[in-house]
Steps between C-alpha positions, in 0.01 A plus 500: 500500500182677583176446312356844487560802725698446825274456804618533860322355799554640851416254785438648840370331822332718749379448862320768700654776291207747475731787594754421226278363232385815320862634475621153399254484206562866398880463481486151337247614243713815422798276424290268286371798298857589401608153382494407132266221370196388687234472616698424822356324796485546873413192701424578873441216742323579827627249758193494719493864614275597785497879426370685194765369255261256322245790453765723358632217268148437360452863427837534331436203282170646393676826400812369330476211244868418563434404860424143592395456864528158670358465848615188695253333727723563807850599587737241347823687538713730284665226291172332431345824391798566265453151361130579437604814314757321294231237396280778365744716305507490126764749391828435313676595820391535862616736776427377853507762774357558852208715562641734763693715253835393644548368158475813284304449167724770345775232487314292242641677197855415629400136513362512145826659372687187604218267385539644142868410521416133537460443871229263610512612865582846620483532880543780748802501733389702800726760635452775763195330649280737708455266795637456851868414534441164661264396221749605231765307677276189522425523130865536403603202719205281369570565135866413542427187703252378244740571217751275667245222582296493181563245236447758226655841474275755667564874456582700808250762628250422227125474589201424281497832323614435150398417137464155350453394141196301400698172478635545853139569632376186320778290656427632854130423455593140437709460817305282746625648831243587760743696719598741238801730506461682171833687493669164533289340230585786278868424537453123470332539159823657357536685169673835489443697817610842612483705815419870492598705807177667636471716814240344736239749587315532822141376524259769349249468792376261764697225661680191370281188482817282517534416876821352639339159500414528128850620417647209679268256321588659161870460589443140591324439166813632314741284703296169506381534129853557352738324735561169665798640697307481839469116456868476396595706807329241719713223345818702536441586863403141572834387361682753703316381802604142439857603447507698816344212698753254351785729607360531847454127535869457399592757758296329767678161425847671513420661838368175646782272377796737518426744762297261714208742570160569353418815292355787688229743389145420604393858412665480166321175435162652581575794274597280211192281541270809517667658204485183279134455599417850395672458175318179434171674562597800287583286201197279561301830451696578181415150364141557611491824313597313175249216574223752574550676167484164330176423680352841395609438139355149464156613627458695185290776646477815281745783577227755489125524428363782287172645627441756228654638179388840378581705195326761291216367301474157657356514848482165660651330200819390662614266220531785252807621687694196419602290198373138478841373597515725812137404590614141558722618786270761662225491749203686372245661722187288576251771386143404428558148620765441224754235594845619603810353340805443721851618415726223633870556547 
């Protein structure tokens, strides 16, 4: 039950989006103007942009009291920037969306319709994506592979775009993962969840900041964070290798004792040795990936560092943008020699 008027937070990470930023704010603010309740909130996290995005964000926060601008000290990555936004929101429900307008703000009222029906999570199921055919094929194959490998049920073709209730946001804030895959954490939390079919728009302007390497890294985060199947596959293939070698040994004994000749196949032997060596190195890399993530986790370094928080009426007063509970998990900007606090995941 809500205590007072309903408040919605919209969390958006941006990185070098000066061409898109004005239209993003205009369309998002227009949607918020039409929603009941309020005052609503727009939390925009600048993930270390090198263009004019930080300047545009400061100017927008000075004009509109609903905008909270958070500038990270450097580029920490999309998922880290989203985590920073979720740590700063204060609404009864939160919508997370990308800053390139491929996630249309006009879909937010559809999310709210389902939220009022009792769903804690309402996510967008992307259809008719405006991207190259090979990228669409890769996305489709990956989501289906991850769905089969994951230890929890993950929805198909669903990205980060969606709405979460306050209790879901609070639970995600408490998760200690450093390598974060937020759409997976959203499913892991549970509660009532519903997918809404949304046509995926083309980027409004500029070029995608997600390179192929970053997409692969995000995909690996999803697999290694929510599945131990790669480790089990190593055990299964190892058992099959032992069984095959046992059968070959029995065959070799039979040929020597019954047929009185030695088994042939030097080339085949070399191929088998090479194949098994490659398989061993591959799964050594898989194990190393898991060990490396444990190593990163136990170091306890912060997921992100906040360089500046701006909002109307409080220039330089970063702590005013967050509640005391959120302040414990945030990195505040070291302005005027003030000590910075680290957000440890």
